[in-house]
C-alpha positions, 0 to 999 in steps of 0.5 A: 500500500502506498503511504501518502505524503504531503508538503509540510506547509499543507500538513500544518494548514490541514491541522488548522494552525495556519495558512500555507503561506504562514506555514512557510514563514514558520519554517523560515523562522526555524519554528518547525521540526520533523523527526528532531531536525529543524526545517530550513525549507518548506520543500519537505514532504511528511507522512503519517509516521513523522513526528512534527513539532511546532514551537516544541509542541507536537502537531495535533491530528487533523479534525473533521473539517468545519466552517463557521459564519462570524459577524465581524464588527468594525474595529477588529483586524483579521490577523492572529497578532497585530504589531500595532496592538490593535484588537483582533478577530481571534481575540474576540471569538468564543473560547469554546471554538477550536483554533481557526483561520479566516477565509480571506480577510476584512480590513479594520473598518470593514464589517459583516460576514467572515467565514472561519474554518479549522482547516487551512486548506479549506480556507485556501480553497474557498478564498481562491478566485478559481472557486468562483464564489461571489462576495457581495457587499453593501457600501455607503459612499460619500460623493456624487454617484454616476450609475453609468460609471458603476455599470462600466465596472462590469467590464473590469477596471484598472486602478493604479496599474492593477487590473480588477475583474468584472464587478456588479455595482448598483445604486440602491438609494441616495441620502443627500451627499451619501448613497448606498450601493450593492457590489458583487465581485469574485476576486476579493483582492486587498481593499478592492472595493475601496480602491475601485470606488476611490477611482470613481471619486467616491469615499467609502464610509461604511463597508459590510460584506453580506454574503460569501458564496452561498453563505449569507450574513442574514440576521446573525448578531454582531460578534456572533458565531454560527457553525454551518452544518457539515452536510451543507458544507459538503453540498456547497464544496463537493470538489474540496471534499472529493480531493480531501476525503481520505484526510477527514477524521469525523470522530476527532475531539474538538480542540480548544484554541490556545490562549 
């Protein structure tokens, strides 16, 4: 029987510790050991029998893949630790949650739906543009809105040398010098909505993500977390589970997030 091996970064991500990119940074910082040897490159594969330590602690077994909806309030950064000491999403999550990573990010002043998972590979899959899941936002802007310029975003737009894909944008209502828009995009690049609207001479004063793919914010209270049923997750991401089914451990105990 062939023993399946995988890259160390993928193994760390599957354990829910971090993303693949973060895992590669941990290796570069010499935080990871395999069978007693400190890794200096992420180009290493590991198998079921290898002893993996991160910061001197054994790597936990991969759990059943889970996904949660979280209503992110404004004023939190979507990062594990912030160099500037600002409060983070992960500091505010309920203590009973296992260690989780976010599917993409929402910046400091953005709010609304943020998906969380205990599986870094699922986070990578759902957040990748190839998955094709749309992200929908309600946006309050200050400035004069041109519906013609909004409609033109459907063809994509280049801002400061960066090409953004097609964006569906519609004017919902105006309130004096302010207006509410609904915007739908599929790439979700860093500060994409803000940068695109700034190119239209509009200033974003509030940004709320109301849906990510098939999952909606709905009436979830601000700061609340709600787990998506495993059956629903499998129905919505069948390609991911087809590729990763052998690694699922439905009977694994839920870990608590480290303090």
